[in-house]
Structure formats: C-alpha cells, structure tokens
C-alpha positions in Angstrom: 112.4 -64.9 53.2 110.0 -64.1 56.7 108.4 -67.3 58.5 104.9 -68.2 58.7 103.7 -68.5 61.9 100.4 -70.0 63.2 98.8 -68.0 65.7 95.5 -69.1 68.1 93.1 -66.4 69.6 90.9 -68.0 72.1 87.9 -65.6 72.9 88.3 -63.9 69.8 84.9 -62.4 70.2 85.4 -60.8 73.7 85.8 -56.9 73.6 89.7 -57.8 74.1 89.8 -60.3 71.5 88.3 -57.9 68.9 90.8 -55.3 70.0 93.7 -58.0 70.0 92.7 -59.1 66.3 93.0 -55.5 65.2 96.4 -55.0 66.9 97.7 -58.4 64.9 96.6 -57.3 61.6 98.5 -53.8 62.1 101.8 -55.8 62.9 104.3 -57.7 61.4 102.4 -60.8 62.3 99.5 -59.6 59.6 100.9 -62.3 57.5 100.8 -64.9 59.9 98.0 -67.9 59.7 95.2 -67.1 62.7 93.0 -69.8 64.3 89.9 -67.7 65.9 88.4 -69.9 68.8 85.8 -69.5 71.5 83.3 -71.8 73.4 81.2 -74.4 71.8 78.1 -71.8 71.4 80.6 -69.6 69.2 81.3 -72.7 66.6 80.4 -71.8 63.3 80.1 -67.9 63.7 81.7 -65.7 61.0 84.3 -63.0 62.1 87.2 -61.4 60.6 91.1 -60.4 61.2 92.1 -57.7 59.1 90.5 -57.7 55.8 90.3 -61.2 55.9 87.2 -63.5 57.1 87.4 -66.7 59.3 85.3 -68.8 61.1 85.4 -69.0 65.0 86.0 -72.7 65.7 84.9 -74.2 69.3 87.5 -75.2 71.9 88.4 -79.2 71.7 90.9 -82.1 71.6 93.5 -81.0 68.8 92.1 -77.1 68.9 96.1 -76.1 69.2 97.8 -78.9 67.2 100.5 -76.6 64.9 99.9 -73.4 66.3 103.1 -71.2 67.4 101.0 -68.8 70.0 98.1 -69.0 71.7 96.5 -65.9 72.8 94.1 -66.3 75.9 91.7 -63.1 75.6 88.5 -64.4 76.7 87.2 -65.5 80.0 89.5 -66.4 82.8 88.2 -69.9 82.9 89.2 -70.6 79.4 92.7 -69.8 80.1 92.4 -72.1 83.7 91.2 -75.1 81.3 92.6 -74.7 77.6 96.2 -73.5 78.5 97.6 -76.6 79.5 96.4 -78.5 76.3 98.1 -75.7 74.1 101.2 -76.2 76.0 101.3 -80.0 75.4 100.7 -78.9 72.0 103.7 -77.1 71.9 102.5 -73.8 71.6 103.8 -70.3 73.5 100.6 -68.8 75.7 100.2 -65.2 76.1 97.8 -64.6 78.7 95.8 -61.8 78.7 93.7 -62.9 81.5 96.0 -62.9 84.1 94.6 -65.7 85.4 98.1 -67.7 85.3 100.2 -65.0 86.7 100.9 -67.2 89.7 101.8 -70.2 88.4 105.5 -71.2 88.6 107.5 -70.6 85.3 105.1 -67.7 84.1 106.9 -64.5 83.1 104.8 -61.1 83.8 105.9 -59.0 80.9 106.0 -55.9 78.8 108.5 -54.7 76.5 107.6 -51.2 76.7 109.5 -51.3 80.3 113.1 -49.8 79.6 114.4 -52.7 81.7 112.8 -55.4 83.4 114.1 -58.1 86.5 113.8 -60.8 84.1 113.5 -61.2 80.3 111.9 -63.9 78.1 114.1 -66.6 76.7 114.0 -70.2 74.8 112.9 -71.6 78.1 109.9 -69.1 78.1 106.5 -70.9 77.5 103.9 -68.6 79.3 103.9 -65.3 79.2 101.4 -62.8 81.1 101.4 -59.4 79.3 101.2 -56.8 82.3 97.7 -55.7 83.2 97.3 -52.2 81.4 96.8 -50.4 84.6 100.0 -51.8 86.2 101.8 -51.1 83.0 100.6 -47.3 82.9 101.6 -46.8 86.4 105.1 -49.0 86.3 105.7 -46.8 83.0 105.8 -43.7 84.8 107.1 -44.7 88.2 110.1 -46.3 86.5 111.3 -43.3 84.8 111.2 -41.5 88.0 112.9 -44.0 89.9 115.6 -44.4 87.3 116.4 -40.5 87.7 116.7 -40.8 91.3 114.0 -38.6 92.2 111.5 -41.0 93.5 110.4 -41.5 96.8 106.6 -42.9 97.1 103.8 -43.1 94.9 99.7 -43.6 95.8 97.6 -44.5 92.4 93.9 -44.4 92.7 92.7 -46.3 89.7 89.6 -45.8 87.8 88.5 -49.0 86.6 86.1 -49.5 83.6 83.2 -51.8 82.8 85.4 -53.3 79.4 87.9 -54.9 81.7 85.2 -57.7 83.2 84.2 -58.2 79.0 81.3 -58.0 77.1 78.4 -59.2 79.9 80.2 -56.3 82.2 79.5 -53.8 79.3 75.9 -55.1 78.6 74.9 -54.8 82.5 76.3 -51.2 82.4 74.1 -50.3 79.5 71.1 -51.8 80.7 71.2 -50.3 84.2 71.8 -46.9 82.7 68.9 -47.2 80.3 66.9 -48.9 83.3 67.8 -46.0 85.9 66.8 -43.1 83.3 63.6 -44.8 82.6 62.9 -45.6 86.5 62.9 -49.0 85.8 64.8 -51.7 88.0 68.2 -52.6 87.1 70.1 -56.0 86.3 72.8 -56.9 88.9 74.0 -60.4 87.6 77.9 -59.3 86.6 78.6 -56.5 89.4 75.4 -57.3 92.3 75.9 -53.6 92.4 74.2 -50.4 90.6 77.4 -49.5 88.9 75.5 -47.2 86.4 76.0 -43.3 88.1 77.9 -44.8 91.0 81.1 -45.9 92.4 82.7 -48.0 94.5 85.4 -50.5 95.6 83.6 -53.6 96.5 81.0 -55.1 94.1 78.1 -57.1 95.8 78.6 -60.6 97.7 76.8 -62.4 94.5 79.0 -60.6 91.9 80.2 -62.4 89.1 83.7 -59.9 89.5 85.9 -59.5 92.3 87.3 -55.9 92.2 89.9 -57.0 95.2 91.4 -59.9 93.3 91.9 -57.4 90.2 93.4 -54.9 92.5 96.0 -57.7 93.8 96.4 -59.0 90.1 97.5 -54.9 89.5 99.6 -54.9 92.7 101.3 -58.3 91.6 102.1 -56.6 87.9 103.3 -53.6 89.3 106.1 -55.6 91.7 107.2 -57.4 88.4 107.4 -54.2 86.4 109.1 -52.0 89.2 110.0 -54.0 92.0 112.2 -51.5 94.0 109.6 -48.8 93.6 107.1 -48.1 96.6 104.1 -48.1 95.2 100.3 -48.2 96.4 97.3 -48.5 94.8 93.3 -48.5 95.2 90.8 -50.0 92.5 87.7 -47.6 92.2 85.0 -49.3 89.8 83.9 -46.4 87.8 80.6 -46.1 86.0 82.1 -45.8 82.3 82.2 -48.4 79.6 85.8 -48.0 78.4 89.1 -46.3 79.4 91.4 -46.5 82.7 92.1 -43.0 84.7 94.7 -42.4 87.1 94.8 -40.1 89.6 98.5 -40.2 90.9 100.2 -38.7 93.9 104.3 -38.7 93.9 106.2 -37.6 96.3 110.2 -37.0 95.4 113.1 -37.4 97.3 114.0 -33.5 97.0 112.6 -30.5 95.3 113.1 -30.2 91.5 112.3 -28.0 88.9 109.1 -29.2 86.8 111.2 -29.5 83.8 113.1 -31.9 85.2 110.3 -34.1 86.4 108.7 -33.8 83.0 112.0 -34.9 81.4 112.2 -37.7 83.5 108.6 -38.8 82.5 109.1 -38.0 79.0 109.8 -41.0 76.7 107.9 -43.7 74.4 104.5 -44.8 74.9 103.7 -41.6 77.2 102.2 -38.2 75.9 102.9 -35.4 78.3 99.6 -32.6 78.0 100.2 -29.2 78.9 97.7 -27.3 81.0 96.5 -25.7 78.2 95.7 -28.5 76.3 92.8 -30.9 76.4 92.9 -32.8 79.8 93.6 -36.7 79.4 90.3 -38.7 80.0 88.6 -41.6 79.1 87.2 -40.3 76.0 90.1 -38.6 74.8 92.2 -41.8 75.3 90.1 -44.1 73.0 91.8 -45.8 70.0 95.2 -44.1 71.4 98.4 -46.1 71.7 99.9 -43.8 74.6 99.2 -43.2 78.0 98.0 -39.1 78.3 99.5 -37.5 81.5 99.0 -34.0 82.8 101.3 -33.1 85.3 99.7 -30.6 88.2 101.9 -29.1 90.7 101.1 -28.7 94.5 102.0 -26.1 96.8 104.3 -27.1 99.5 107.5 -25.6 101.6 109.6 -25.3 98.8 107.1 -23.2 96.3 108.9 -20.4 96.4 111.9 -21.7 95.2 110.2 -22.4 92.1 111.0 -26.3 92.6 108.6 -28.9 93.7 108.8 -31.9 96.2 105.5 -33.2 95.6 102.8 -33.3 92.9 99.7 -35.1 91.1 99.4 -36.9 87.7 96.1 -37.1 86.1 95.9 -39.8 83.3 94.3 -41.9 81.0 94.5 -44.9 78.9 92.7 -47.2 76.2 92.8 -50.2 78.6 91.8 -52.9 75.7 94.2 -51.1 73.2 97.0 -50.9 75.4 96.7 -54.3 76.4 96.2 -55.5 72.9 99.4 -53.7 72.1 101.4 -54.9 74.7 100.3 -58.4 74.0 101.3 -58.3 70.6 105.0 -56.7 71.6 105.3 -59.5 74.1 104.7 -62.2 71.0 107.3 -60.1 69.3 110.0 -60.8 71.6 109.2 -64.3 71.8 109.4 -63.9 67.9 112.6 -62.8 68.0 113.7 -66.0 69.9 112.1 -68.3 67.4 112.9 -67.4 64.3 111.8 -70.3 62.6 108.3 -69.9 63.1 107.9 -73.7 64.1 106.3 -75.1 67.3 108.9 -75.2 70.2 
C-alpha cells in the first residue's frame, strides 16, 4: 500500500506556490495530505490543490507538526523565519527561495542532472532545488562536458518579473499601463523603470537584488556542474514570465553539428530546428522542457563543415521548471523514506 505523506506548502498563494500545487497534484504525491500556509493576513483564505478545496493557514507555533515535507515557495523571509521550526518538528525542508543555500549541510540538488558530486541520503534534511536558470545552463553544459567537447561557456540570462513574486508582476503591469497612459509609474519593487527597459542593476531602494540573484545562480551552477568553466550575466528583462538565454559556447576542437546535437539531446531538452518556431518566453509557457535552438558561428573551421564555436538560444517556463524540479527532489527523498513517516 502506498504510504500517505503529509506535505506543507509555505507561500501557497505566490506565483511559484501556485505552480508547485499544480505540479504536486499531477505527481505521485497527489494522494498526500496537503497543508497550505502563508502569512497571517492570508489565514482563512479558500484555495485548492488539484480539484480539492483547501483553507490557507497562518504560520505559527505547531504549524509543521506531523509534516513529512515542507516546501518554502513564497517570500525569502518566510524560509529564513520558519525553516528551523520545520526542522525541529522533524520535517524535511525543500527551499525554493534559495535563501538557505549557503547554510551548512544544505544540498543544492536536481535529479534532472545525469550525475552530481553529492546525492541526497538519509541524513539530508534541507534541499534547495536548483534555480531554474542554473538548472537550464547546467544541463546543457554538463552534456557537452561529458562528451569531452567543452572548453568554456558564457551565458546571458534574461530574467522575468515572476522570479520576484506577485508584487514584481503587479508593478511591471502597472508600469506598462502607466507608461502607455503617460502617467507616473510605481517603483517600489524595482526602484527603476522595468517596462520597456532592460538593466543589470535595480535602483538603490529596490526590494529586489539582481546581483544577489546572479550570485545565487552562480552558486547553483557550481554545485550542479563544478568542473565546467561558465560565466553568466543576469539581465532584468521587461517580461512577466519565462526565462531566456543567449549562450556562447567554445569547444576544445572543431566537430560536426550533428555531434553537438547528439551531445545535447536527452531528457528535459528539446532541440528545435531552424525551420521551426524560435524558442521564446511565450512558446515555453507550460512546457516541462528547455527549448533550445543551435546557431553556428563562422570561424576558421567553417570550410571543413565542422564547428568550433556556436550560439545557443534557449527558453523555459521558470516557474514550471522550478516546481517540477522541486517535486522531483522530494520524490528522490521519498525513496529514502519509504514509510512516509517524519524522520
């Protein structure tokens, strides 16, 4: 008989929390008992997971009693404030906010990677599912590295507002409407004009920190693909949803395009032909895969028909990938805890 798990979701009403509820309802955790939690002002709100209605509970003493897994998918301050309470209650913590990724004995993880330096075990109590941008780049890089082809990679990550939650989405919407109406725009979250604009640093009074996010992505890349030479730059894009990547790859030697495509092919990556629709934020919405287009670069090896350097243009649904990866991390941990009891 399949054991019954009790699963808590903190930040259940956030954009990522909503995507996580859907991913859990579609997974083999669907029969689990779910407890939805958020800040006090959300207490008593009616929500649902799958087709089942649920009432959101406020966070407080005893909130995590009897829970096997607790997902933190809302504000970073919630994970900072309540993760230790969850651990004291015996729960295993999955921190989608990434705020715990520098704490000791915390595992940055994704089962989507073919191999990782460290795998979860019975002593693993806190897992940080890898940031979707880090996971996307790491999947591509690790496959090229495993084939022995890779020399270096430089990736520009175009970052959407949804990575910073509902407040960022609302501000981008209000800015867009305000600018089209020739009105002043709110700047409480970004402290900068985000609509119709791109930048690498938000304003001094911003509630978000792009440099901190870039460092987080770099940490997760180092954990997932420690042997690869990868440089990244994070750019805030004027889009609501969906990550896009412009990735420059240099190989150790010139090889055929077919060899590169074979190296990149596999689970969670969909290579798209030049004749098909280009990967985009819009095309990626609702997809569980990273959409990738290969673009050759003319260099000294071009006359041989082989390539030494090339571009990858890629896109993915950031919330969907983050949620699916988190659920898969929990499934890895479930296999280590087959009785569904709090450890």
